[in-house]
C-alpha positions as CSV (number, residue, x, y, z in Angstrom):
1,M,126.1,66.3,104.1
2,N,127.1,68.0,107.3
3,K,124.7,66.7,110.0
4,K,124.3,70.2,111.3
5,Q,123.0,71.5,108.0
6,R,119.4,71.2,106.9
7,A,118.7,68.7,104.1
8,T,118.1,70.2,100.7
9,L,116.0,69.1,97.7
10,A,119.3,68.2,96.0
11,D,120.2,65.9,98.9
12,V,116.9,64.1,98.6
13,A,117.4,63.8,94.8
14,R,120.9,62.3,95.2
15,R,119.7,59.7,97.8
16,A,116.7,58.7,95.7
17,G,118.8,58.6,92.5
18,V,116.5,61.1,90.6
19,S,116.6,64.7,89.5
20,P,115.6,67.6,91.9
21,V,112.7,68.4,89.5
22,T,111.4,64.8,89.9
23,V,111.5,65.2,93.7
24,S,109.7,68.5,93.6
25,R,107.0,67.0,91.4
26,A,106.6,64.0,93.7
27,I,106.2,66.2,96.7
28,R,103.8,68.7,95.1
29,H,101.9,66.3,92.8
30,P,102.4,62.7,94.1
31,D,99.8,61.4,91.6
32,M,102.1,62.4,88.7
33,V,104.8,59.9,89.5
34,S,104.8,56.1,89.8
35,E,104.2,54.4,93.1
36,E,107.7,52.8,93.1
37,L,109.3,56.2,92.5
38,R,107.1,57.9,95.1
39,E,108.0,55.3,97.7
40,R,111.7,55.8,97.0
41,I,111.5,59.5,97.3
42,D,109.4,59.3,100.5
43,E,112.1,57.0,102.0
44,A,114.8,59.5,101.2
45,V,112.7,62.4,102.6
46,K,112.3,60.5,105.9
47,K,115.9,59.4,106.2
48,L,117.1,62.9,105.7
49,N,114.4,64.6,107.7
50,Y,113.8,66.9,104.7
51,I,111.3,69.8,105.2
52,P,110.1,71.4,102.0
53,N,110.6,75.2,101.7
54,H,107.0,76.2,101.2
55,L,107.9,79.9,100.8
56,A,110.2,79.2,97.9
57,S,107.5,77.0,96.3
58,A,105.0,79.8,96.9
59,L,107.1,82.3,94.9
60,A,107.1,79.9,92.0
61,S,103.4,78.8,92.2
62,T,101.6,81.7,94.1
63,R,100.2,79.0,96.3
64,T,101.2,78.6,100.0
65,H,98.2,76.7,101.4
66,I,98.3,78.9,104.4
67,V,95.4,80.8,105.9
68,G,96.2,83.5,108.5
69,V,94.0,83.9,111.5
70,I,94.2,86.7,114.0
71,V,92.4,86.4,117.4
72,P,92.5,88.7,120.5
73,S,93.0,85.8,122.9
74,L,94.2,82.2,123.0
75,T,93.0,81.6,126.6
76,N,89.4,82.6,126.1
77,G,87.2,79.6,125.5
78,V,85.2,81.5,122.8
79,F,88.2,81.5,120.5
80,D,89.1,77.9,121.2
81,D,85.8,76.7,119.8
82,Y,86.1,79.2,116.9
83,L,89.6,78.2,115.9
84,G,88.6,74.5,116.1
85,A,85.8,75.1,113.6
86,I,88.2,76.9,111.2
87,Q,90.7,74.1,111.4
88,D,88.1,71.4,111.0
89,V,87.2,72.9,107.6
90,L,90.7,74.0,106.3
91,N,93.0,71.2,107.5
92,P,91.3,68.4,105.6
93,A,91.3,70.6,102.5
94,G,95.1,70.8,102.7
95,F,95.5,74.2,104.3
96,Q,97.5,75.1,107.4
97,V,96.1,77.7,109.8
98,L,98.6,80.2,111.1
99,V,97.3,81.9,114.2
100,L,98.5,85.0,115.9
101,N,97.2,86.3,119.2
102,V,97.1,90.1,119.5
103,R,95.8,90.4,123.2
104,Y,93.0,92.8,122.4
105,S,95.4,95.4,121.0
106,E,94.7,97.2,117.7
107,I,98.3,98.1,117.4
108,E,99.4,94.5,117.9
109,E,96.8,93.5,115.3
110,E,98.3,95.9,112.8
111,K,101.7,94.3,113.4
112,A,100.2,90.8,113.1
113,I,98.6,91.6,109.8
114,Q,102.0,92.7,108.4
115,T,103.7,89.6,109.8
116,L,101.2,87.2,108.3
117,M,101.3,88.9,104.9
118,G,105.0,88.1,104.9
119,Y,104.1,84.5,104.7
120,H,101.9,85.1,101.6
121,P,98.7,83.5,103.0
122,E,95.9,82.7,100.6
123,A,93.3,84.3,102.9
124,M,93.0,86.1,106.2
125,I,90.4,85.7,109.0
126,V,90.3,88.4,111.6
127,A,88.2,88.6,114.8
128,G,86.3,91.9,114.9
129,V,85.6,94.9,112.6
130,D,87.5,97.7,114.4
131,Q,90.9,97.6,112.7
132,T,93.2,100.7,112.6
133,P,93.2,102.7,109.4
134,R,96.6,101.2,108.5
135,S,95.2,97.6,109.1
136,L,92.1,98.3,107.0
137,D,94.3,99.6,104.2
138,L,96.6,96.6,104.3
139,L,93.6,94.2,104.2
140,R,91.8,96.0,101.5
141,H,94.8,95.8,99.2
142,A,95.9,92.3,100.2
143,G,94.7,90.7,97.0
144,M,93.2,87.8,98.9
145,P,89.9,86.9,100.6
146,V,89.5,88.6,104.0
147,V,86.8,87.6,106.5
148,Q,85.9,89.8,109.5
149,T,84.2,87.8,112.2
150,M,82.6,88.0,115.6
151,D,80.9,91.3,114.9
152,V,78.9,92.9,112.1
153,S,80.0,95.9,110.0
154,G,78.1,98.3,107.9
155,A,81.1,98.5,105.6
156,P,83.0,95.2,105.6
157,I,86.4,94.9,104.0
158,D,85.3,91.8,102.0
159,L,83.3,89.1,103.8
160,N,81.7,89.5,107.2
161,I,80.1,87.2,109.7
162,G,79.1,88.1,113.2
163,L,76.4,89.3,115.5
164,D,75.0,92.6,116.7
165,H,76.6,93.0,120.2
166,E,74.5,96.1,121.1
167,A,71.3,94.2,120.4
168,A,72.6,91.3,122.5
169,G,73.3,93.6,125.4
170,A,69.8,95.1,125.2
171,A,68.3,91.6,125.0
172,A,69.9,90.6,128.2
173,V,68.4,93.6,130.0
174,R,65.0,92.8,128.5
175,H,65.2,89.2,129.8
176,L,65.8,90.4,133.3
177,Y,63.2,93.2,133.1
178,E,60.6,90.7,132.0
179,L,61.4,88.7,135.1
180,G,60.5,91.7,137.2
181,H,64.0,93.1,137.8
182,R,64.5,96.9,137.9
183,K,67.9,97.4,139.5
184,I,70.0,95.7,136.9
185,A,73.8,96.0,137.2
186,H,76.3,95.6,134.4
187,L,79.9,94.3,135.0
188,T,82.5,94.7,132.3
189,A,86.3,94.4,132.0
190,R,88.9,95.5,129.5
191,A,86.5,97.4,127.2
192,D,87.3,95.9,123.8
193,P,84.9,97.2,121.0
194,R,82.5,94.3,121.3
195,A,82.2,94.7,125.1
196,R,81.6,98.4,124.6
197,R,78.8,97.7,122.2
198,R,77.2,95.3,124.7
199,H,77.4,98.0,127.4
200,A,75.8,100.5,125.0
201,G,73.0,98.0,124.5
202,Y,72.6,97.7,128.3
203,Q,72.5,101.5,128.6
204,R,70.1,102.0,125.7
205,Q,67.6,99.4,127.1
206,M,67.7,100.6,130.6
207,A,67.0,104.2,129.3
208,A,64.1,102.8,127.2
209,Y,62.6,101.4,130.4
210,G,63.2,104.7,132.3
211,L,65.6,103.0,134.7
212,S,68.6,104.6,136.2
213,T,72.1,103.0,135.9
214,E,73.7,105.2,138.6
215,G,75.9,103.1,140.8
216,L,75.0,100.0,138.8
217,V,78.0,99.8,136.4
218,G,81.2,98.1,137.5
219,A,84.1,98.3,135.2
220,S,87.8,97.4,135.2
221,P,90.6,98.1,132.6
222,R,92.3,94.9,133.6
223,P,91.9,91.6,131.6
224,S,88.9,89.7,132.7
225,D,89.0,86.7,135.1
226,V,86.7,84.9,137.5
227,A,87.9,86.7,140.6
228,M,87.1,90.1,139.0
229,G,83.4,89.2,138.9
230,G,83.3,89.1,142.7
231,E,85.4,92.3,143.0
232,L,83.0,94.2,140.8
233,L,79.9,92.9,142.4
234,D,81.4,93.9,145.8
235,E,81.7,97.5,144.4
236,I,78.2,97.5,143.2
237,L,76.7,96.3,146.4
238,A,78.5,99.0,148.4
239,Q,76.7,101.6,146.3
240,V,73.3,99.8,145.6
241,P,72.7,97.2,148.3
242,D,69.3,96.2,146.8
243,V,70.6,95.4,143.3
244,S,68.5,92.5,142.1
245,A,70.1,91.4,138.9
246,V,73.5,91.4,137.1
247,F,74.4,91.2,133.4
248,T,78.1,90.6,132.9
249,C,80.1,91.1,129.7
250,N,81.3,87.5,129.7
251,D,80.8,84.2,131.5
252,D,84.0,84.5,133.6
253,L,82.6,87.5,135.4
254,A,79.3,85.7,135.7
255,L,80.9,82.8,137.5
256,G,82.8,85.2,139.8
257,T,79.6,87.0,140.5
258,L,77.9,83.6,141.4
259,F,80.8,82.7,143.7
260,E,80.6,86.1,145.5
261,C,76.9,85.7,146.0
262,Q,77.5,82.3,147.6
263,R,80.3,83.7,149.8
264,R,77.9,86.4,151.0
265,G,75.0,84.0,151.5
266,L,73.0,85.6,148.8
267,R,70.6,83.2,147.0
268,V,70.8,83.0,143.2
269,P,68.4,83.8,141.6
270,D,66.1,84.6,144.6
271,D,68.2,87.5,145.8
272,I,70.3,88.3,142.7
273,A,69.8,87.0,139.2
274,I,72.8,86.6,136.9
275,V,73.2,86.7,133.1
276,G,76.5,86.0,131.4
277,F,77.7,86.3,127.8
278,N,79.2,83.7,125.4
279,D,77.6,80.6,126.9
280,L,80.8,78.7,127.7
281,D,80.6,75.0,128.7
282,F,80.9,75.6,132.4
283,C,77.6,77.5,132.4
284,V,75.7,74.2,132.4
285,A,78.0,72.8,135.1
286,A,77.7,75.7,137.6
287,V,75.3,75.4,140.6
288,P,72.9,76.9,139.9
289,T,73.4,76.7,136.1
290,L,74.2,80.1,134.6
291,T,71.9,81.9,132.1
292,S,74.0,83.3,129.3
293,V,73.7,85.0,125.9
294,S,74.8,82.3,123.5
295,I,76.7,83.2,120.4
296,E,77.3,81.0,117.3
297,R,81.1,81.1,117.5
298,Q,81.6,77.7,115.8
299,Q,79.2,78.7,113.0
300,M,81.2,81.9,112.5
301,G,84.5,80.0,112.2
302,R,83.0,77.3,109.9
303,W,81.3,79.8,107.6
304,A,84.5,81.9,107.3
305,A,86.6,78.8,106.4
306,E,84.0,77.4,104.0
307,S,83.7,80.8,102.2
308,I,87.5,81.0,101.8
309,L,87.5,77.5,100.2
310,E,84.6,78.5,97.9
311,I,86.5,81.6,96.7
312,I,89.8,79.8,96.2
313,R,88.3,76.9,94.4
314,G,86.1,79.2,92.3
315,S,89.1,81.3,91.1
316,G,88.2,84.3,93.2
317,K,84.4,84.3,92.7
318,R,82.7,85.4,96.0
319,P,79.8,83.5,97.5
320,K,76.3,84.8,97.2
321,Q,76.2,85.9,100.8
322,T,79.1,88.2,101.7
323,R,77.6,89.5,105.0
324,V,75.9,87.2,107.6
325,D,74.4,88.2,110.9
326,V,74.2,84.9,112.8
327,G,72.3,86.5,115.7
328,F,72.3,85.2,119.3
329,S,70.0,83.5,121.8
330,I,69.5,83.7,125.6
331,K,69.9,80.3,127.2
332,A,67.8,80.8,130.3
333,R,68.9,78.6,133.2
334,G,68.9,78.4,137.0
335,S,70.6,81.8,137.6
336,T,67.6,83.7,136.4
337,A,64.8,81.1,136.8
338,A,62.1,81.7,139.4
339,T,62.6,79.1,142.2
340,R,59.9,77.1,143.7
341,K,59.8,77.0,147.5
342,P,59.2,73.5,148.9
343,A,55.7,72.9,150.3
344,R,55.6,73.0,154.1
345,K,54.8,69.6,155.7
346,K,51.5,69.4,157.6
347,G,51.3,68.4,161.2
């Protein structure tokens, strides 16, 4: 065999002294051949660096053991935890997770769906429920389990697990209002559909309290980062110097807001209270610790993966629950807590 050529099934068979059919059987169903034969074939596979052609096998068996997953970001800690939960369920079950990053673009998501379908996955998991009409059509007619995550839909494609982002935005405002805040700002970046719903919740709850939002909304079309939190707070303070609280669309902006407060000598939470969103790990390491709206991202990934396994193993039968709202919770920490002033020493 030419060293520059990739080893074939026939090459492995010749080296092991068996037929190609036997090699194929040993690779796909090792329990169907003797231990001695299996070891001989394994040795030939390793010596030749043979890689099975899974797509060719899929055409013959309709099984690829691939699950396609589409996320809007690979740098956002939210999706790191989420993907980890999916892999923790699917990898031990013999499935490979093929992940594509669409960078918050609905058009890129459409392309990614078409690309993944070319690999004949056995299921698809997508983040969000706001696909293009073309994407929805592709997924509805995919002939496989499809799970929409991270958001809830009134008309899911197949399975759906997520949370109500508008309700979460409103809850953040309620938390700050109940602490006595009335001039509550909202900072947001790159308005993806879920961030827009959180902003809608902010606006709805402020209106319910009869509070104005004029000059209190800071927004940027750029991708979010920590520095942007400080930039947007700077814009808010230029218009409303006496703002007393800030709700940010994610924890990166919350951390940037905290840093800007410290740079200006503003005390958190005495002068400005801060609430983030997602409850990433650094929230408990910040000084003061950051209050954040906590979402069940690991539970969403785990449920999506377990539901897929249940359907595949049950020959297409759907689980009893096909739509789950996992809710959210506010993790109240130092950035919104009332601080106690030290007692003055006598004498």
